[in-house]
Every structure is written in C-alpha cells, then in structure tokens.
N, CA, C and O of each residue as an XYZ file, in Angstrom:
712
protein
N      35.308    -36.637      9.518
C      34.519    -36.146      9.954
C      33.489    -35.424      8.257
O      34.088    -34.952      7.291
N      32.129    -35.528      8.335
C      31.459    -35.132      7.063
C      31.191    -33.510      7.433
O      31.263    -33.115      8.597
N      30.909    -32.715      6.428
C      30.484    -31.160      6.607
C      29.537    -31.405      7.182
O      29.605    -30.775      8.237
N      28.227    -32.221      7.123
C      27.081    -31.974      7.543
C      27.163    -31.990      9.004
O      26.406    -31.387      9.765
N      28.192    -32.765      9.338
C      28.250    -33.072     10.866
C      28.760    -32.041     11.494
O      28.210    -31.484     12.445
N      29.951    -31.688     10.955
C      30.651    -30.220     11.535
C      29.494    -29.349     11.281
O      28.722    -29.115     12.210
N      29.296    -28.842     10.108
C      28.077    -27.852     10.041
C      27.078    -27.964     11.505
O      27.090    -27.089     12.371
N      26.353    -29.039     11.565
C      25.291    -29.300     12.431
C      25.711    -29.063     13.904
O      24.856    -28.949     14.783
N      27.029    -28.993     14.159
C      27.842    -29.317     15.443
C      27.688    -27.482     16.018
O      27.244    -26.941     17.031
N      28.506    -26.862     14.369
C      28.186    -25.310     14.677
C      27.003    -24.766     15.382
O      26.826    -24.245     16.484
N      26.017    -25.161     14.048
C      24.661    -24.772     13.878
C      24.050    -24.997     15.348
O      23.353    -24.100     15.821
N      24.324    -26.324     16.181
C      23.764    -26.352     17.684
C      24.123    -25.617     18.349
O      23.223    -25.319     19.135
N      25.026    -25.069     18.530
C      26.371    -24.762     19.236
C      25.520    -23.118     19.222
O      25.324    -22.481     20.258
N      25.139    -22.691     17.979
C      25.105    -21.327     17.531
C      23.690    -21.052     18.119
O      23.526    -19.935     18.609
N      22.613    -21.953     18.136
C      21.555    -21.721     18.859
C      21.545    -22.216     20.124
O      20.484    -22.034     20.721
N      22.654    -22.953     20.888
C      22.700    -22.896     21.987
C      22.672    -21.298     22.737
O      21.862    -20.810     23.525
N      23.800    -20.795     22.182
C      24.259    -19.749     22.656
C      23.267    -18.523     22.297
O      23.159    -17.593     23.095
N      22.525    -18.539     21.048
C      21.627    -17.448     20.828
C      20.396    -17.758     22.112
O      19.584    -16.832     22.129
N      20.220    -18.396     22.734
C      18.780    -18.845     23.543
C      19.389    -18.641     24.847
O      18.597    -18.255     25.707
N      20.607    -18.804     25.215
C      21.350    -18.226     26.455
C      21.075    -16.838     26.356
O      20.200    -16.372     27.085
N      21.754    -16.027     25.479
C      21.639    -14.577     24.867
C      20.348    -13.727     25.520
O      20.171    -12.726     26.214
N      19.424    -14.948     24.735
C      18.123    -14.488     24.362
C      17.916    -13.865     23.484
O      16.966    -13.101     23.656
N      18.672    -13.783     21.959
C      18.708    -13.010     21.011
C      18.293    -14.386     19.663
O      18.752    -14.218     18.533
N      17.369    -15.734     19.984
C      17.629    -16.515     18.675
C      16.755    -15.537     17.399
O      17.193    -15.350     16.264
N      15.532    -15.042     17.904
C      14.863    -14.653     16.694
C      16.276    -13.506     15.741
O      16.539    -13.542     14.539
N      16.800    -12.786     16.614
C      18.005    -12.061     15.529
C      18.767    -12.861     14.838
O      19.045    -12.706     13.649
N      19.258    -14.038     15.776
C      20.367    -15.259     14.763
C      19.649    -15.838     13.734
O      20.090    -16.202     12.643
N      18.336    -15.912     14.215
C      17.417    -16.631     12.808
C      17.756    -15.693     11.781
O      18.521    -15.961     10.854
N      17.134    -14.493     11.962
C      17.254    -13.582     10.647
C      18.665    -13.302     10.210
O      18.835    -13.009      9.026
N      19.750    -13.358     11.062
C      20.971    -13.201     10.364
C      21.428    -14.564      9.425
O      22.203    -14.489      8.471
N      20.795    -15.790      9.893
C      21.094    -16.658      9.206
C      20.685    -16.917      7.967
O      21.310    -17.442      7.046
N      19.155    -16.354      8.020
C      18.509    -16.532      6.915
C      19.390    -15.498      5.529
O      19.787    -15.837      4.414
N      19.417    -14.419      6.120
C      20.146    -13.577      5.144
C      21.887    -14.077      4.776
O      22.575    -13.716      3.821
N      22.142    -14.736      5.569
C      23.720    -15.540      5.432
C      23.272    -16.690      4.166
O      23.956    -17.001      3.191
N      22.314    -17.040      4.426
C      22.067    -18.153      3.708
C      21.515    -17.633      2.272
O      21.752    -18.289      1.257
N      20.898    -16.637      2.236
C      20.202    -15.950      0.711
C      21.723    -15.370      0.219
O      21.969    -15.623     -0.961
N      22.678    -14.698      0.886
C      23.793    -14.290      0.494
C      25.000    -15.278     -0.128
O      25.921    -14.878     -0.841
N      24.762    -16.776      0.343
C      25.830    -17.416     -0.143
C      24.879    -18.290     -1.448
O      25.439    -18.981     -2.300
N      23.597    -18.114     -1.391
C      22.877    -19.258     -2.712
C      23.123    -17.868     -3.967
O      23.380    -18.188     -5.128
N      23.013    -16.407     -3.588
C      22.801    -15.844     -4.738
C      23.975    -15.456     -5.054
O      24.103    -15.329     -6.271
N      25.079    -15.164     -4.325
C      26.850    -14.467     -4.830
C      27.562    -15.628     -4.957
O      27.797    -16.424     -4.048
N      27.967    -15.725     -6.327
C      28.812    -16.751     -6.686
C      30.368    -16.066     -5.848
O      30.918    -16.750     -4.985
N      30.791    -15.024     -6.144
C      32.039    -14.023     -5.390
C      31.852    -14.388     -4.134
O      32.888    -14.487     -3.476
N      30.736    -14.648     -3.527
C      30.640    -15.098     -2.157
C      31.146    -16.352     -1.942
O      32.271    -16.493     -1.462
N      30.502    -17.209     -2.215
C      30.570    -18.678     -2.524
C      32.290    -19.228     -2.702
O      32.909    -20.063     -2.043
N      32.681    -18.458     -3.757
C      34.383    -18.462     -4.387
C      35.083    -17.644     -3.340
O      36.293    -17.834     -3.468
N      34.863    -16.934     -2.499
C      35.554    -15.999     -1.319
C      35.526    -17.423      0.128
O      36.459    -17.751      0.861
N      34.387    -17.865      0.095
C      34.606    -19.091      1.113
C      35.349    -20.265      0.997
O      35.795    -20.876      1.969
N      35.493    -20.592     -0.152
C      36.026    -21.729     -0.568
C      37.181    -21.601     -1.216
O      37.782    -22.577     -1.665
N      37.626    -20.307     -1.330
C      39.180    -20.149     -2.067
C      40.269    -20.500     -0.965
O      40.133    -19.914      0.109
N      41.223    -21.293     -1.083
C      42.468    -21.943     -0.234
C      43.692    -20.759     -0.334
O      44.577    -20.663      0.516
N      43.573    -19.833     -1.586
C      44.630    -18.642     -1.691
C      43.999    -17.110     -0.980
O      44.625    -16.068     -1.178
N      42.775    -17.112     -0.187
C      42.708    -15.979      0.695
C      43.027    -15.880      1.898
O      42.440    -16.750      2.541
N      43.531    -15.387      2.389
C      43.938    -15.760      4.037
C      42.862    -15.390      4.763
O      42.130    -14.414      4.596
N      42.809    -16.422      5.758
C      41.794    -16.024      6.598
C      41.558    -14.807      7.397
O      40.421    -14.380      7.598
N      42.837    -14.135      7.944
C      42.447    -12.549      7.972
C      42.125    -11.655      6.738
O      42.026    -10.456      6.996
N      41.966    -11.985      5.601
C      41.333    -11.507      4.764
C      39.877    -11.669      4.297
O      39.193    -10.962      3.558
N      39.591    -12.893      4.995
C      38.151    -13.195      4.496
C      37.287    -12.575      5.762
O      36.090    -12.315      5.641
N      38.046    -12.358      7.029
C      37.727    -11.671      8.373
C      37.194    -10.360      7.994
O      36.117     -9.864      8.325
N      38.516     -9.666      6.924
C      37.943     -8.366      6.881
C      36.554     -8.182      5.896
O      35.756     -7.245      5.859
N      36.585     -9.242      5.245
C      35.446     -8.950      3.864
C      33.951     -9.304      5.167
O      32.942     -8.600      5.178
N      34.088    -10.072      5.784
C      33.423    -10.463      6.330
C      32.669     -9.542      7.636
O      31.546     -9.835      8.047
N      33.532     -8.329      8.231
C      33.208     -7.343      8.713
C      32.994     -6.156      8.061
O      32.383     -5.209      8.558
N      33.566     -6.180      6.759
C      33.054     -4.644      5.738
C      31.604     -5.612      5.529
O      30.595     -4.907      5.512
N      31.377     -6.895      5.391
C      29.455     -7.174      5.148
C      28.830     -6.790      5.728
O      27.908     -5.991      5.562
N      29.487     -7.651      7.119
C      28.356     -7.884      8.307
C      28.390     -7.103      9.679
O      27.511     -7.121     10.541
N      29.519     -6.454      9.704
C      29.573     -5.852     11.269
C      28.775     -4.480     11.538
O      29.011     -3.366     11.070
N      27.940     -4.815     12.271
C      26.869     -3.606     12.652
C      25.572     -3.830     12.218
O      24.661     -3.125     12.652
N      25.306     -4.987     11.177
C      23.989     -5.687     10.625
C      23.683     -6.910     11.240
O      22.588     -7.461     11.349
N      24.745     -7.247     11.610
C      24.074     -8.778     12.050
C      24.582     -8.933     13.778
O      25.493     -8.203     14.166
N      24.133     -9.612     14.444
C      24.081     -9.641     15.496
C      25.560    -10.375     16.291
O      26.238    -11.291     15.826
N      25.772     -9.654     17.585
C      26.955     -9.747     18.234
C      27.730    -11.835     18.023
O      28.868    -12.264     17.831
N      26.490    -12.463     18.183
C      26.609    -14.320     18.401
C      26.874    -14.197     16.981
O      28.044    -14.538     16.801
N      26.245    -13.820     15.745
C      26.461    -14.264     14.421
C      27.947    -13.870     13.766
O      28.559    -14.373     12.824
N      28.285    -12.709     14.700
C      30.072    -12.127     14.503
C      30.691    -13.267     14.837
O      31.371    -14.035     14.156
N      30.374    -13.286     15.968
C      31.606    -14.318     17.211
C      31.396    -15.955     15.915
O      32.345    -16.673     15.599
N      30.480    -16.075     15.601
C      30.566    -17.395     14.791
C      31.515    -17.121     13.695
O      32.584    -17.729     13.637
N      31.013    -15.806     12.402
C      32.111    -15.771     11.794
C      33.356    -15.878     12.111
O      33.986    -16.697     11.441
N      33.908    -15.328     12.899
C      35.440    -15.330     13.464
C      35.815    -16.719     14.160
O      36.959    -17.155     14.289
N      34.795    -17.249     14.526
C      35.311    -18.735     14.739
C      35.483    -19.607     13.734
O      36.309    -20.510     13.861
N      34.902    -19.502     12.843
C      34.891    -20.143     11.613
C      36.163    -19.865     10.880
O      36.840    -20.803     10.461
N      36.516    -18.641     10.708
C      37.751    -18.403     10.212
C      38.756    -18.792     10.985
O      39.796    -19.191     10.462
N      38.633    -18.749     12.136
C      40.022    -19.428     13.172
C      40.300    -20.414     13.062
O      41.400    -20.834     13.419
N      39.322    -21.181     12.486
C      39.031    -22.848     12.946
C      39.381    -23.211     11.223
O      39.760    -24.350     10.951
N      39.247    -22.319     10.268
C      39.629    -22.546      8.716
C      38.070    -23.650      8.457
O      38.175    -24.751      7.917
N      37.025    -23.221      8.838
C      35.813    -23.847      8.588
C      35.115    -22.852      7.487
O      33.913    -23.097      7.387
N      35.564    -21.794      6.637
C      34.233    -20.810      6.187
C      33.803    -21.479      5.127
O      32.617    -21.189      4.970
N      34.253    -22.414      4.119
C      33.554    -23.359      3.487
C      31.912    -23.972      4.093
O      30.877    -24.149      3.450
N      32.080    -24.099      4.961
C      30.526    -25.007      5.886
C      29.917    -23.802      6.322
O      29.198    -23.917      7.315
N      30.040    -22.586      5.779
C      28.967    -21.699      6.293
C      27.865    -21.824      5.651
O      26.878    -21.514      6.317
N      27.670    -22.168      4.594
C      25.924    -22.400      4.110
C      25.563    -23.281      4.485
O      24.342    -23.389      4.370
N      26.117    -24.182      4.994
C      25.678    -25.512      5.780
C      25.389    -25.093      7.031
O      24.432    -25.693      7.521
N      25.965    -24.141      7.827
C      25.901    -23.600      9.254
C      24.628    -23.481      9.144
O      23.803    -24.085      9.830
N      24.243    -22.172      7.694
C      22.985    -21.476      8.289
C      21.817    -22.210      7.925
O      20.701    -22.023      8.411
N      22.222    -23.369      6.723
C      21.063    -24.169      6.660
C      20.714    -24.787      7.801
O      19.613    -24.542      8.295
N      21.650    -25.746      8.441
C      21.198    -26.117      9.746
C      20.870    -25.350     10.778
O      20.372    -25.905     11.758
N      21.092    -23.787     10.789
C      20.614    -23.490     12.048
C      19.320    -23.238     12.038
O      18.586    -23.429     13.008
N      18.867    -22.680     10.664
C      17.403    -22.708     10.015
C      16.848    -23.992     10.137
O      15.656    -23.927     10.437
N      17.173    -24.861     10.044
C      16.353    -26.325     10.606
C      15.919    -26.358     11.720
O      14.730    -26.465     12.021
N      17.283    -26.227     12.806
C      17.438    -26.463     14.387
C      16.292    -25.497     14.608
O      15.538    -25.934     15.477
N      15.940    -24.428     14.154
C      15.395    -22.992     14.755
C      13.544    -23.547     14.261
O      12.604    -23.418     15.045
N      13.421    -24.059     13.034
C      12.165    -24.257     12.602
C      11.809    -25.597     13.616
O      10.817    -25.430     14.325
N      12.358    -26.602     13.720
C      12.242    -27.890     14.153
C      11.675    -27.163     16.044
O      10.585    -27.266     16.608
N      12.611    -26.672     16.381
C      12.206    -25.951     18.106
C      10.950    -25.293     18.240
O      10.160    -25.353     19.182
N      10.836    -24.378     16.701
C       9.712    -23.754     16.950
C       8.097    -24.313     16.410
O       7.074    -23.628     16.397
N       8.234    -25.735     15.991
C       7.075    -26.508     15.465
C       6.884    -25.496     13.809
O       5.864    -24.837     13.609
N       7.480    -25.527     13.281
C       7.469    -24.897     12.018
C       7.865    -26.139     10.856
O       8.973    -26.657     10.718
N       6.523    -26.462     10.019
C       6.731    -27.775      9.072
C       6.284    -27.013      7.664
O       5.265    -26.465      7.242
N       7.600    -27.284      7.184
C       7.920    -26.741      5.755
C       7.084    -27.718      4.572
O       7.502    -28.851      4.335
N       6.322    -27.369      4.125
C       5.184    -28.027      3.331
C       5.855    -27.392      1.900
O       6.097    -26.187      1.840
N       6.163    -28.384      0.646
C       6.507    -28.127     -0.360
C       5.205    -28.778     -1.649
O       5.248    -29.963     -1.979
N       4.566    -28.205     -2.005
C       3.896    -28.361     -3.151
C       4.180    -28.170     -4.410
O       4.448    -27.106     -4.969
N       4.115    -29.237     -4.850
C       4.236    -29.154     -6.418
C       3.032    -29.614     -7.522
O       2.248    -30.558     -7.418
N       3.170    -28.527     -8.717
C       1.323    -28.703     -9.202
C       1.748    -28.543    -10.490
O       2.865    -28.065    -10.687
N       1.053    -28.860    -11.388
C       1.112    -28.771    -12.892
C       1.014    -26.990    -13.086
O       1.784    -26.285    -13.739
N       0.137    -26.677    -12.507
C      -0.428    -25.244    -12.989
C      -0.464    -24.217    -11.544
O      -0.937    -24.522    -10.449
N      -0.032    -23.367    -11.806
C      -0.135    -22.153    -10.218
C      -1.559    -22.565     -9.657
O      -2.618    -22.545    -10.285
N      -1.330    -22.992     -8.167
C      -2.629    -22.793     -7.495
C      -3.046    -21.557     -6.830
O      -2.457    -20.620     -6.292
N      -4.054    -21.823     -7.014
C      -4.775    -20.146     -6.534
C      -4.807    -20.190     -5.224
O      -4.325    -21.111     -4.564
N      -5.535    -18.921     -4.635
C      -5.121    -18.932     -3.151
C      -5.785    -20.279     -2.404
O      -5.409    -21.164     -1.635
N      -7.048    -19.866     -3.134
C      -8.192    -20.977     -1.676
C      -7.537    -22.488     -2.026
O      -7.660    -23.338     -1.144
N      -7.029    -22.766     -2.944
C      -6.689    -24.110     -3.003
C      -5.305    -24.371     -2.209
O      -4.935    -25.538     -2.084
N      -4.634    -23.461     -1.740
C      -3.274    -23.374     -1.023
C      -4.054    -23.191      0.556
O      -3.616    -23.711      1.582
N      -4.906    -22.602      0.504
C      -5.668    -22.366      2.259
C      -6.345    -23.705      2.315
O      -6.489    -23.985      3.505
N      -6.851    -24.705      1.500
C      -7.365    -25.985      1.528
C      -6.361    -27.032      2.011
O      -6.463    -27.935      2.840
N      -5.292    -26.595      1.175
C      -4.317    -27.706      1.671
C      -3.238    -27.565      2.950
O      -2.594    -28.436      3.535
N      -3.299    -26.254      3.126
C      -2.817    -25.912      4.693
C      -4.059    -26.084      5.912
O      -3.670    -25.915      7.068
N      -5.215    -26.340      5.749
C      -6.133    -26.534      6.645
C      -5.893    -28.023      6.616
O      -5.508    -28.491      7.687
N      -6.014    -28.711      5.791
C      -6.143    -30.319      5.961
C      -5.011    -30.655      6.578
O      -5.242    -31.432      7.504
N      -3.337    -30.266      6.389
C      -2.113    -30.734      6.730
C      -2.252    -30.066      8.205
O      -1.587    -30.840      8.894
N      -2.714    -29.130      9.003
C      -2.713    -28.384     10.108
C      -3.425    -29.455     10.749
O      -3.136    -29.601     11.937
N      -4.401    -30.351     10.207
C      -4.987    -31.413     11.228
C      -4.316    -32.435     11.379
O      -4.769    -33.301     12.127
N      -3.177    -32.623     10.790
C      -1.873    -33.557     11.069
C      -0.856    -33.415     11.906
O      -0.268    -34.370     12.413
N      -0.570    -32.160     12.115
C       0.899    -31.860     12.530
C       0.359    -30.852     13.992
O      -0.790    -30.478     14.225
N       1.362    -30.646     14.657
C       1.019    -29.780     15.774
C       2.303    -28.649     15.276
O       3.496    -28.952     15.263
N       1.743    -27.300     14.882
C       2.810    -26.448     14.803
C       2.252    -25.480     13.677
O       1.034    -25.395     13.522
N       2.980    -24.874     13.022
C       2.397    -23.979     11.897
C       3.537    -24.813     10.734
O       4.599    -25.429     10.825
N       2.443    -24.338      9.475
C       3.064    -24.786      8.315
C       3.347    -23.500      7.812
O       2.833    -22.417      8.092
N       4.513    -23.882      6.791
C       5.291    -23.037      5.697
C       4.969    -23.576      4.456
O       5.317    -24.691      4.067
N       4.236    -22.696      3.781
C       4.185    -23.734      2.418
C       5.159    -22.815      1.357
O       5.505    -21.634      1.322
N       5.332    -23.664      0.762
C       6.155    -23.268     -0.717
C       5.963    -24.235     -1.938
O       6.129    -25.454     -1.980
N       5.540    -23.299     -2.992
C       4.767    -23.869     -4.251
C       6.119    -23.947     -5.669
O       6.771    -23.029     -6.167
N       6.123    -25.303     -5.936
C       6.453    -24.711     -7.179
C       5.779    -25.625     -8.360
O       5.519    -26.825     -8.274
N       5.594    -24.897     -9.313
C       5.102    -25.578    -10.820
C       6.055    -26.305    -11.891
O       7.118    -25.788    -12.237
N       5.629    -27.474    -12.367
C       6.060    -28.611    -12.986
C       4.917    -28.915    -13.724
O       3.908    -29.331    -13.153
N       4.977    -28.703    -15.316
C       4.326    -28.850    -16.218
C       4.279    -30.365    -16.565
O       3.413    -30.715    -17.366
N       5.080    -31.259    -16.071
C       5.527    -32.571    -16.324
C       4.468    -33.618    -15.837
O       4.295    -34.692    -16.413
N       3.584    -33.107    -14.425
C       2.700    -33.343    -13.587
C       1.550    -33.264    -14.570
O       0.663    -34.019    -14.171
N       1.293    -32.808    -15.413
C      -0.025    -33.337    -16.403
C      -0.890    -32.352    -15.577
O      -1.224    -31.350    -16.210
N      -1.278    -32.418    -14.424
C      -2.574    -32.382    -13.560
C      -2.254    -32.711    -12.019
O      -1.194    -33.284    -11.769
N      -2.891    -32.463    -11.264
C      -2.698    -32.730     -9.653
C      -1.845    -32.414     -9.524
O      -1.266    -31.768    -10.397
N      -1.207    -32.755     -8.141
C      -0.230    -32.149     -7.414
C       0.693    -32.921     -6.498
O       0.356    -33.981     -5.971
N       1.684    -32.437     -6.356
C       2.426    -33.888     -4.872
C       2.970    -32.768     -3.707
O       3.567    -31.704     -3.871
N       2.641    -33.262     -2.807
C       2.647    -32.615     -1.346
C       3.768    -33.039     -0.669
O       3.866    -34.263     -0.764
N       4.620    -32.561     -0.050
C       5.958    -33.199      0.611
C       6.123    -32.299      2.167
O       6.504    -31.133      2.271
N       5.775    -33.090      3.121
C       5.814    -32.577      4.409
C       6.836    -33.820      5.241
O       6.695    -35.042      5.268
N       7.949    -32.883      5.915
C       8.791    -33.730      6.651
C       9.257    -34.889      5.543
O       9.793    -34.649      4.461
N       8.998    -35.907      5.958
C       9.220    -37.154      5.404
C       8.408    -37.627      5.013
O       8.694    -38.824      5.052
N       7.313    -37.492      4.543
C       6.105    -37.872      4.031
C       5.992    -37.021      2.312
O       6.438    -35.945      1.912
N       5.257    -38.014      1.701
C       5.127    -37.820      0.499
C       3.787    -37.906     -0.002
O       3.467    -38.963      0.544
N       2.691    -37.524     -0.702
C       1.228    -37.615     -1.353
C       1.382    -37.236     -2.466
O       1.431    -36.039     -2.747
N       1.506    -38.320     -3.448
C       1.414    -37.926     -5.053
C       0.287    -37.980     -6.082
O       0.184    -38.772     -7.019
N      -0.490    -37.049     -5.756
C      -1.882    -36.958     -6.550
C      -1.953    -36.423     -7.795
O      -2.890    -35.727     -8.184
N      -0.650    -36.829     -8.669
C      -0.406    -36.203     -9.885
C      -0.968    -37.188    -11.108
O      -0.977    -38.395    -10.865
N      -1.395    -36.773    -12.295
C      -2.023    -37.360    -13.101
C      -0.677    -38.087    -13.851
O      -0.732    -39.197    -14.381
N      -0.027    -37.635    -13.819
C       1.733    -38.236    -14.707
C       1.834    -39.609    -13.845
O       2.158    -40.664    -14.390
N       1.528    -39.519    -12.424
C       1.882    -40.629    -11.207
C       0.811    -41.851    -11.494
O       0.961    -43.052    -11.270
N      -0.011    -41.347    -11.907
C      -1.616    -42.301    -11.818
C      -1.266    -42.719    -13.092
O      -1.648    -43.878    -13.256
N      -0.723    -42.285    -14.027
C      -0.547    -43.082    -15.570
C       0.203    -43.782    -15.637
O       0.015    -44.935    -16.026
N       1.659    -43.159    -15.163
C       2.991    -44.423    -14.572
C       2.721    -45.519    -14.274
O       3.202    -46.476    -14.882
N       1.585    -45.699    -12.903
C       1.285    -46.652    -12.230
C       0.196    -47.272    -13.427
O       0.521    -48.399    -13.802
N      -0.688    -46.871    -13.894
C      -1.591    -47.803    -14.546
C      -0.694    -48.328    -16.084
O      -1.170    -49.220    -16.786
N       0.433    -47.736    -16.391
C       1.459    -48.414    -17.402
C       2.228    -49.706    -17.050
O       2.774    -50.532    -17.782
N       2.092    -49.621    -15.534
C       3.383    -50.651    -14.867
C       1.709    -52.227    -14.939
O       1.741    -53.429    -15.204
N       0.719    -51.402    -14.600
C      -0.079    -52.532    -13.960
C      -0.273    -53.072    -15.766
O       0.094    -54.226    -15.990
N      -0.671    -52.483    -16.631
C      -0.891    -52.819    -17.888
C       0.279    -53.963    -18.390
O       0.040    -55.094    -18.812
N       1.513    -53.370    -18.228
C       2.766    -54.181    -18.526
C       2.989    -55.461    -17.946
O       3.654    -56.349    -18.480
N       2.346    -55.550    -16.700
C       2.397    -56.913    -16.049
C       1.355    -57.464    -16.010
O       1.267    -58.582    -15.503
C-alpha cells in the first residue's frame, strides 16, 4: 500500500471525526501547524523517520510539543499513528487533510508564476477573472521566476495557462525549426 493511500485514509478518517465532533476548523489549524513543523524542522522529520527511536519516546515528544496546544482529535491521531508505527506518514496526512478541507469548502489554490513580482491590482484582476470560472473562493500563491522573461503562468486545479514570453519564444523556435 502506498504512503499516499495510507495518508489519505488517515486524513479522511480525521476529517470525518472532526466533522462529527464539530471541530473541523480547529483540526484544520492543527494540520497547518503540523505541516509547517514537518517542513521547517529537520529534527522533527528525523524523529518521524527514525527506526531507532521507540514509539513511546516519539509519543512523549509529541505530547511535550503539542499537548494542550492542539485539539483532542489531533492528539488522538498522533497516538494512533504511533501505535500503528506510521509516524513517517504524518506530513502526508497533514497535507491530505488540508487538501480535503479545501476541497470540501470550495477553496481553489491558484499558483501564479511571473517574471517579476506582481502588484496588487494585477493580482486582483487575476483573481477576478478566475472567480468567474469557479465556484468558491480563490487562494492565490505567487512565485517569481526570472527565466519566464515576461508574462506569467497561472495554474488552478489541473489547468494551466501559460502566457509567458519564454513559452512563446519556445513555440516560435519550434515553428521555425519545423
């Protein structure tokens, strides 16, 4: 069984439990916090992946870090994954929960890559144009890539709009070569 499938099952179970207990927002905040800790702390990642550190020690560390700071449903998840020896899947579980939460709440992540930082007016225009085609809210993420030369690339869900100069030059090169 792949890690993503296992993580998805834990994430789905957690969102079901949080919905039942009416604490989805709190657990969503916890999963964002866990995701950040997993990304930012190499020591925490090493703890999760270490076969030498016992489950009991990992549970003690989880309690020291998170007990009283996260919802009881989140602590129950941490206890369960330690019991089932699935600590290494925690980052994927957090990511899966966040994706499920956003999907169920109609939040679409939009990734805009441009050659130069965009001003607020341009960002607002992009969001306004995209809102016409989607139901729900848009969460905009911006990235700067000077190799685009000019223009931008917009990615939303499984669609991509490439209006970059680099792409247009590449297409022109292919046409001239053929």
